[in-house]
N, C-alpha and C positions, 0 to 999 in steps of 0.2 A: 504494500500500500504506500503510495507516494505521500509526501508531507501535505500536498495540496488536498488530496482526497481525504486524508485523516482530518484535516482542519474543517473541511466541508461537512463531513459526517458528524463531527463533534458539534459544530455550530448548529446543525439541523436538530440534533437530539436536545441540545440545550434550549433551542428556540421552542420546541414542543413542550419541554418541561416548564419553561417560563409561562407559556400560554395557558397550560393546564392549571398551574398554580394561581395565576391571576384570575382565571374563571372561577376558582374556588375561594377567592378572597384571601389567598395566602401569598406570602412573599416567596419568590423563586429562590431566595437565599436560604430558605428552610430545607431545601431538598439537595442532598448530596448524590451526585451521579457516580456510581461505581462501575467502571468499565470492566466487564468480565473477560479476562485475558487467558482463561484456561485453554490449553492446547495450542495457543498461539506462541510462536517463537519470539525471542527478544527483538528481532529486526522488524516484526510486525507491530510490536508494542511501542517502540521508540518514536514512530511518527506521531502517535497520539500524545505522548509525553511532550514532544516538541510543540505540539499544538496547544498545550496548556493543561491537559488532563493529569490529575495527580492521584486520584483514588482508583485502585485496581483490585479486582477480585479473582481469587484462584480457588480451585476445587481440591487440589491435592498438595499436601505439605511437601512431598518429595519434588514435585514439578516446580513449585514455587522456589524451593531452596536451590534448584539448579539454575534458574535464570534471573532471580531478582537481586541477589547481592551485587552483581555487576551493573545492572540497570540503576540500582540505588546509588552506587558509587559514582555514576556518571550524571545523575540528575537529583537535584535537591527536592525535598518536600513530598516524596512518595509516601502514600498511606496504603498499606496492604491489608486487604480484607480476606478472611477465609470464609468461603460460602459453600464448601462441600463438606460432607459428613467427616467427622473426626473420630478416629479410634483413640481410646484412652491412652494407649501406649505411645501415641504421637503427640500427646498434650505438651510435653516439654519442648519439642521442636517447634510446635505451633506458637507457643508463648514467646519463644526466642525470635521468631520470624515475623509474626503478624501483629498489626496494630489494632485490628478489630476482628472478633470471632463471632460469626452469625449463627452458629450451629450447636449451641449448648442444648442438649435434649434429654439428659438422663443423669441420675445421681452419681454413677461411677465417673462420668466425665467431669462433673462439677468437682468431685474430690481430686481428680487428677490435675485439673487446671489450677485449683487452689494450691496444691503442692508445687506445681511448676512455677507459679507466680512467686511463691515464697523463696524458691531456689534462685530464680533469675533476677528478682527485684524489678520485674517488668510487668506491667498490668494492662493488658489489652482491654478495651471496651468489649463487653459481651452482650449478645442477644440470645434469648431463648427461642429456639425454633419450635413452632407449634405445628403439629400435623392437622392443619385446619380442615382438611376434607376427610379425615379418618381413613387414609389410604394405607393399606398394609405394606405396600412396596416403598413407601416414603419414610425418610427419617423425620424426627420431630416428636415432641412430647404431646400426648393426647390432651385434648382440651380439659378433660376432667382431672387430669393429673397436674395441670399447670399450677394451681395454688400450692401444692405440696413441694413441687420442684423450686418455685420461686422462694418459698420459705427456707428450703435448704440452702439456696444461693445466698440469701441474706444472712442466715446464721453463720455460714462459713466465710462470709466476706467477699464472695465473688461479685465483681462489679457488673450488675446487669443494667443495661441502659434502655433496653426495649425488647420487642418481639419481632420475629421473622417468620414468614410463611411463604409457601408456594401453593397456590390454589390448584385444584384438579384440572388437568389438561382438558380442553374441549368444552368446558363449562364457563358460563359468564362469571368473571372473577369478582365483580363488584360486591356481591353478598359476602364472599369470603374475606375480602379486604375490610369490609365494614365490621364483620365479626371480630377480626383481629384488632381493629382500632378500638372496639368496645372493650375487649379483654385488656388491652393496654391501659385504657382509662381506669378500668376497675382496679387495676393493680398498681396504679400510680407510676406508670412507665411512659416516658415522653417520646420515645423513638419507635419508628415502624420501618422495618426492612421488607418492602413489598414492591412488586412490579418488575417486569422484565421487558424485553424488546417488544412483545406483542401487546402489552397492557400497562405500560408504565404511566401513560397519561391518566388512565382510570385510577391507578394507585395514588398518583399525586393529588387528584381531586378528593380522595378519601383519606388523606393524611400521611402519605408516605414521607418519611424523612430521608430514606435511602432507597434509590432504585438501582437495580442490578441489570445493566444493559450490555449485551454482548454482540448479537448479530447486527443490530442497527449501527454499531460502531466499527466492527471488524468485517462485516459481510458474512455470507453463509459459509459454514465450515465444509470442507471437502468430505 
């Protein structure tokens, strides 16, 4: 991807976020655009960095560890988000590498992250991932189990800033986004990680503070 194409795609996505935010009576500055760079090599990511994008999301600890140290050394201000499922035995690596973790979903992971944070003295912001559509194939805490999990996070000192969810594919996402926003309000959480390339404008109108956009920025994957 050329620098010009990257800048054009980034400008278009930001324009759409701004429009959706203003229509909802929100400030566009309330929404963080996370560019989902999973599976994309460093030379495909660099043009977006040069165009001004600073927040990036990866699915796998190992993949991120292979490409981001060099990119970070070359560019200031990178904020790295983990948006894919995290095994408890990778918690230490995740805490060392990522600034935001969107996928806290079970007690064993909470315990592993707390231990890793104590060891590294590094404290990423964390979101609890909610399985908002009750889909067995998806990660995330069940809606009914959310109060207990948040209670454990607070007791252990894990810094939870908000909730994250991926609505069921092929269904209208708005009711799921609205449900997650309601759950966040009920539990006193200010941030919502919702919305991807196909539905981020809907997410912004329903309160998203973080939208996770890959295809609209990088193009279709091979």
